[in-house]
C-alpha positions as CSV (number, residue, x, y, z in Angstrom):
1,M,0.0,0.0,0.0
2,K,1.4,3.4,-1.0
3,N,2.3,5.9,1.6
4,S,-0.7,8.1,2.4
5,N,1.4,11.2,3.1
6,L,2.9,10.9,-0.3
7,I,-0.4,10.6,-2.0
8,I,-1.8,13.6,-0.1
9,S,1.3,15.6,-0.9
10,R,1.0,14.9,-4.6
11,A,-2.7,15.8,-4.5
12,K,-1.9,19.1,-2.8
13,E,0.8,19.9,-5.4
14,T,-1.7,19.2,-8.2
15,I,-4.4,21.5,-6.7
16,L,-2.0,24.3,-5.9
17,L,-0.3,24.2,-9.3
18,Q,-3.6,24.3,-11.1
19,S,-5.0,27.1,-8.8
20,N,-1.9,29.2,-9.4
21,S,-2.3,28.6,-13.2
22,I,-5.9,29.8,-13.0
23,A,-5.1,32.8,-10.9
24,N,-2.4,33.8,-13.5
25,L,-5.1,34.0,-16.2
26,T,-6.2,37.3,-14.8
27,N,-2.9,38.7,-16.2
28,F,-4.0,37.8,-19.7
29,L,-7.4,39.3,-19.7
30,D,-7.6,42.3,-22.1
31,N,-9.9,44.1,-24.4
32,S,-10.1,41.1,-26.6
33,F,-12.0,39.3,-23.9
34,A,-14.4,42.2,-23.4
35,D,-14.9,42.5,-27.2
36,A,-15.6,38.8,-27.4
37,V,-18.3,39.0,-24.7
38,N,-19.9,42.0,-26.3
39,F,-19.9,40.3,-29.7
40,I,-21.7,37.3,-28.4
41,L,-24.1,39.5,-26.5
42,N,-25.1,41.4,-29.6
43,S,-25.0,38.4,-31.9
44,K,-28.3,37.2,-33.5
45,G,-27.0,33.7,-33.8
46,R,-25.8,30.9,-31.5
47,V,-22.4,30.1,-30.0
48,I,-20.8,27.1,-31.7
49,I,-18.0,25.7,-29.6
50,T,-15.4,23.3,-31.1
51,G,-12.3,21.5,-30.2
52,I,-10.6,18.1,-30.4
53,G,-9.3,15.7,-27.7
54,K,-9.6,16.9,-24.2
55,S,-10.5,20.4,-25.5
56,A,-13.6,18.9,-27.0
57,N,-14.6,17.7,-23.6
58,I,-14.2,21.2,-22.2
59,A,-16.1,22.6,-25.1
60,N,-19.1,20.3,-24.2
61,K,-19.1,21.6,-20.7
62,I,-18.9,25.3,-21.7
63,V,-21.8,24.6,-24.1
64,A,-23.9,23.3,-21.2
65,T,-23.0,26.3,-19.0
66,L,-24.0,28.8,-21.7
67,N,-27.2,27.0,-22.5
68,S,-28.2,26.9,-18.9
69,T,-27.6,30.6,-18.4
70,G,-29.4,32.0,-21.4
71,S,-26.8,31.9,-24.2
72,P,-27.8,29.4,-26.9
73,A,-24.9,27.2,-27.8
74,I,-24.1,23.9,-29.5
75,F,-21.0,21.6,-29.6
76,M,-19.3,20.7,-32.9
77,H,-16.3,18.3,-32.8
78,A,-13.5,19.7,-34.8
79,A,-12.8,16.4,-36.6
80,D,-16.5,15.9,-37.4
81,A,-16.8,19.5,-38.6
82,I,-14.4,18.9,-41.5
83,H,-16.3,15.7,-42.4
84,G,-19.8,17.1,-42.8
85,D,-20.8,18.8,-39.5
86,L,-19.6,22.2,-40.7
87,G,-23.2,22.6,-41.9
88,N,-24.2,23.2,-38.3
89,I,-22.8,26.7,-38.5
90,Q,-25.4,29.2,-39.6
91,E,-24.8,32.7,-40.9
92,D,-25.0,34.7,-37.7
93,D,-23.3,32.1,-35.4
94,V,-20.1,32.9,-33.6
95,V,-17.5,30.1,-33.3
96,I,-15.3,29.4,-30.3
97,C,-12.3,27.2,-31.1
98,I,-10.5,25.7,-28.2
99,S,-7.0,24.4,-28.6
100,K,-4.0,24.4,-26.3
101,S,-1.4,24.6,-29.1
102,G,-3.6,26.2,-31.6
103,N,-1.8,24.3,-34.3
104,T,-3.6,20.9,-34.5
105,P,-4.2,19.6,-38.0
106,E,-8.0,19.7,-37.6
107,I,-7.9,23.3,-36.4
108,K,-5.7,24.3,-39.4
109,V,-8.3,22.9,-41.8
110,L,-11.3,24.1,-39.9
111,V,-10.4,27.8,-39.3
112,P,-10.1,28.8,-42.9
113,L,-13.4,27.2,-43.7
114,I,-15.1,29.2,-40.9
115,R,-13.4,32.4,-42.0
116,S,-14.5,31.9,-45.6
117,A,-18.1,31.7,-44.4
118,K,-17.5,35.0,-42.6
119,N,-18.3,33.8,-39.1
120,K,-16.4,35.4,-36.3
121,I,-13.9,33.2,-34.4
122,I,-13.1,33.4,-30.7
123,A,-9.9,31.4,-29.9
124,I,-9.3,29.9,-26.5
125,T,-5.7,28.9,-26.8
126,G,-2.5,28.7,-24.8
127,N,-0.5,30.0,-27.7
128,P,-1.8,33.3,-29.1
129,E,1.0,33.2,-31.7
130,S,-0.3,29.9,-33.1
131,F,-2.2,29.4,-36.4
132,L,-5.5,29.6,-34.4
133,G,-4.4,32.7,-32.5
134,K,-3.3,34.6,-35.6
135,N,-6.5,33.8,-37.5
136,A,-9.1,34.4,-34.8
137,D,-11.0,37.6,-34.4
138,F,-10.8,37.5,-30.6
139,V,-8.1,35.7,-28.6
140,L,-8.5,34.5,-25.0
141,N,-5.1,33.5,-23.7
142,S,-5.3,30.2,-21.7
143,H,-1.6,29.8,-21.3
144,V,-0.3,27.8,-18.4
145,E,3.3,27.3,-17.4
146,K,3.0,23.6,-16.6
147,E,0.6,20.8,-16.6
148,A,0.0,19.2,-13.2
149,D,1.4,15.8,-14.1
150,P,5.1,15.1,-13.4
151,N,5.8,14.6,-17.1
152,N,4.1,17.9,-18.1
153,L,2.1,16.0,-20.7
154,A,-1.4,15.1,-19.5
155,P,-3.9,18.0,-20.2
156,T,-4.7,19.1,-16.6
157,S,-3.8,22.7,-15.9
158,S,-4.4,23.7,-19.5
159,T,-7.9,22.2,-19.7
160,T,-8.8,23.7,-16.4
161,A,-7.7,27.1,-17.7
162,Q,-9.9,26.6,-20.8
163,L,-12.9,25.7,-18.6
164,V,-12.4,28.7,-16.3
165,L,-12.3,31.1,-19.3
166,G,-15.5,29.5,-20.6
167,D,-17.1,30.0,-17.2
168,A,-15.9,33.6,-17.2
169,L,-17.5,34.2,-20.6
170,A,-20.8,32.7,-19.4
171,V,-20.9,34.7,-16.1
172,C,-20.2,37.9,-17.9
173,L,-22.9,37.2,-20.4
174,L,-25.5,36.3,-17.8
175,D,-24.7,39.4,-15.9
176,L,-25.0,41.6,-19.0
177,R,-28.3,39.9,-19.9
178,G,-29.7,40.6,-16.4
179,F,-30.2,36.8,-15.9
180,T,-32.3,36.3,-12.7
181,N,-33.3,33.5,-10.4
182,S,-36.5,33.2,-12.3
183,D,-34.6,32.8,-15.6
184,F,-32.4,30.2,-14.0
185,A,-35.5,28.2,-12.8
186,K,-36.9,28.3,-16.4
187,Y,-33.8,26.5,-17.7
188,H,-33.5,24.2,-14.7
189,P,-37.0,22.9,-14.0
190,G,-35.9,19.5,-12.9
191,G,-34.1,18.3,-9.9
192,A,-33.6,19.8,-6.5
193,L,-32.0,23.0,-7.8
194,G,-35.0,23.7,-10.0
195,K,-37.4,23.1,-7.3
196,R,-35.6,25.5,-4.9
197,L,-36.2,28.2,-7.5
198,Y,-39.8,27.6,-8.6
199,L,-41.6,25.4,-6.1
200,R,-44.1,27.4,-3.9
201,V,-45.8,26.7,-0.6
202,S,-49.1,26.4,-2.6
203,D,-47.6,23.4,-4.5
204,L,-47.0,21.6,-1.2
205,V,-50.0,22.5,0.9
206,K,-52.6,21.3,-1.7
207,N,-51.5,17.8,-1.1
208,N,-52.1,17.9,2.7
209,Q,-55.2,17.6,4.8
210,L,-56.4,20.6,6.8
211,P,-56.2,19.9,10.5
212,K,-58.0,22.5,12.6
213,V,-60.0,22.9,15.8
214,L,-61.8,25.7,17.4
215,V,-60.3,27.4,20.5
216,S,-63.2,26.0,22.6
217,D,-62.9,22.4,21.4
218,K,-62.1,19.7,24.0
219,I,-58.8,17.9,24.1
220,A,-60.4,14.7,23.0
221,K,-61.3,16.3,19.7
222,V,-57.9,17.8,19.3
223,I,-56.3,14.4,19.7
224,V,-58.6,12.9,17.1
225,E,-57.9,15.7,14.7
226,I,-54.1,15.4,15.0
227,S,-54.3,11.6,14.6
228,E,-56.7,11.6,11.6
229,K,-54.9,14.3,9.6
230,R,-51.5,12.7,10.2
231,L,-49.5,15.8,10.1
232,G,-48.6,15.8,13.8
233,V,-50.2,19.2,14.3
234,T,-53.5,21.1,14.2
235,A,-54.2,24.8,13.9
236,V,-56.4,26.4,16.5
237,V,-58.7,28.9,14.8
238,D,-61.6,31.2,15.5
239,R,-65.0,31.0,13.7
240,N,-63.6,33.3,11.0
241,N,-60.8,30.8,10.3
242,K,-58.1,33.1,11.7
243,I,-55.2,31.4,13.4
244,L,-55.2,31.7,17.2
245,G,-52.6,29.1,18.0
246,I,-51.1,25.7,17.2
247,I,-51.1,22.3,19.0
248,T,-48.5,19.6,18.1
249,D,-48.4,16.0,19.1
250,G,-45.6,17.0,21.4
251,D,-47.9,19.3,23.2
252,I,-50.3,16.4,23.7
253,R,-47.5,14.2,25.1
254,R,-46.4,16.9,27.5
255,M,-49.9,17.4,28.7
256,L,-50.5,13.7,29.3
257,N,-47.2,13.6,31.3
258,K,-48.7,16.3,33.7
259,T,-52.3,15.0,33.9
260,T,-54.6,12.3,32.7
261,D,-57.7,14.3,33.5
262,I,-58.3,15.8,30.1
263,N,-62.1,16.1,30.2
264,S,-62.0,19.7,31.6
265,L,-59.3,20.9,29.2
266,S,-59.8,22.7,25.9
267,A,-57.6,23.6,23.0
268,A,-57.1,27.0,24.5
269,D,-55.4,25.4,27.6
270,I,-52.5,23.8,25.7
271,M,-52.1,25.7,22.5
272,S,-49.1,27.9,21.7
273,S,-50.3,31.3,20.7
274,N,-49.0,33.4,17.8
275,P,-47.4,30.5,15.9
276,T,-45.0,30.9,13.0
277,T,-46.9,31.1,9.7
278,I,-46.1,31.5,6.1
279,D,-48.0,32.9,3.1
280,I,-49.3,30.5,0.5
281,D,-47.6,32.3,-2.3
282,A,-44.1,32.1,-0.6
283,M,-41.4,30.0,-2.1
284,A,-41.0,26.5,-0.6
285,I,-37.3,27.3,0.2
286,D,-38.6,30.1,2.4
287,A,-40.7,27.6,4.3
288,L,-37.7,25.5,4.8
289,E,-35.7,28.5,6.1
290,A,-38.6,29.3,8.5
291,L,-38.6,25.7,9.8
292,E,-34.9,25.7,10.3
293,N,-34.8,29.1,12.0
294,N,-37.5,28.2,14.4
295,S,-36.5,24.6,15.0
296,I,-39.9,23.3,14.1
297,S,-41.2,20.5,11.8
298,Q,-44.5,22.1,10.7
299,I,-45.6,25.5,9.7
300,L,-49.1,26.9,9.3
301,V,-50.0,28.5,6.0
302,T,-52.2,31.5,5.5
303,D,-53.8,33.1,2.4
304,N,-53.9,36.8,1.3
305,N,-56.8,37.4,3.7
306,N,-54.7,36.0,6.6
307,E,-57.0,33.0,6.8
308,Y,-55.7,29.5,7.6
309,V,-55.4,27.3,4.5
310,G,-53.1,24.4,5.5
311,V,-49.9,23.0,6.8
312,V,-46.4,22.4,5.3
313,H,-44.5,19.6,7.0
314,L,-40.7,19.2,6.9
315,H,-41.4,15.8,5.2
316,D,-43.0,17.6,2.3
317,L,-39.8,19.4,1.6
318,I,-37.7,16.3,2.0
319,K,-40.0,14.5,-0.4
320,E,-39.4,17.2,-3.0
321,G,-35.7,16.9,-2.5
322,I,-35.0,20.5,-1.4
323,F,-34.0,19.8,2.2
């Protein structure tokens, strides 16, 4: 078994080397980067991103980031482009070519074809003096001093640099587009992330029963209500359906620990007054925050008239995957 200290030391060296390489990219940012961002922003077409080898993998990720943040993009493999896929590029599209050396055979064939179609080219390359760098309209310098592997061969620092420049492009574009949480939710409707951005309390409460008792109701009725509605809680309301208090199954247990003579007790005797509530139109993530901040498992929901309309339980949020 290899020495653990040696492994951890190598891992730290890799991380530090790459982080230093990324930090150094700030020294290469110039007007060409700003011009590239503005050109994409004002373009009527899509962003076509191409590369070969590991750069193609990075291109795919940048495409995904741009699409998810409001900038339409598609991936085109550089090798496939010169064997038929060049037809993917439309008149108003801008092409981002990614290549560490900027001198790969596929890039040397592809770039003149793109230029002849009069599409603008943004180069992400570690060699601005390369064929790609000299024939691009905008050059983003992704130069790194050294790859992270001991032989300085495996694409590591260089591909990370390409990825970070792509992220920088995407973030600048979303900022200039005024991309909001609502926009993000539109592009991410699935999964926990999407639900955090669009799911509302109204979506949760409609699936639950409506436990409630009057302030004058006897404890026996309170126990039945909590048991039947299976939410571990009941609201205590007045005859106008306004919330006066809350009773949880924990309140029932504490009461029974003090007395078994419950016939003379009513909801008013054991309820907690002025409970935490949330508006039905609030975001579900706000309900989660309220539960966490108040160390509770259920929260009562009110409508625009401040009338009681239901309960959201912590389990509802867990079920939706946003806990």
